[in-house]
N, C-alpha and C positions, 0 to 999 in steps of 0.2 A: 448515545453510543450507536455505532453503526458496524455492520458486518458486510464487507464488500468483497465480491469475488473478482480477483485479478486473473487475467488470461494473457499470456504472451504468445499465443499461437501454438505452443508445444505442450502447455499444461496450465493448470489452474491452482491457485492458492487463496485462502481466505485472509483478508486484511481486517484486523480489528482496530477500530478507531474509537478512542475514548472521547467523551463530550468536549473537554477543553480543546483538544487537538482538532477535533472535527469542526469546531467553531472557527478555528484559524484557517484551515485549508480544505474544508469539506467541499467548497465550491469547485475545486479542481478535479474532484472525483466524479467525472461525467462519463457516460457511455462513450466508448472509443477514444477517450482521452489518453494520451501517452504521458506517463508520469514516472518520476524516479522516487522510489520509496526506501526510506531508511527506517529500520526497526529492529526489534528483538524477535527471534524465533521462539515460538511456544510449541513444544513437542511433548505433550502430556500423554500418559498411557491411555490407550483406547480412544484417542481423539486424533483427528487429522492435524497435520502440522499447520500452524497459523503464523502470520506476521503481526506483531503488536506494533502499530505504527508510532514512530517517533517524529518523522518528518516526511512530508510529501512536497515535491517540487515539480513544476511542469517541465517536460523535456522539450528542448529546442534543438533544431537540426544541427547547429554548430557547437553544441555543448560538449565539453570534455568531462570525463568522469574523474573524480578524485576520491581518495579513500579517507 
């Protein structure tokens, strides 16, 4: 399991990666890497908001976003 701090230049949020998912794409989570994260928001009482990672993909300059 890993706890990674994401920063987009305007703010920060913690990304929580569970072991199975971390084994799949943890190598993409490098310092200054630009990635697209899909996940579930965790907003429990008395805790900061976190993203529970479901998918991480590298961002490429000509990539278009889809929902």
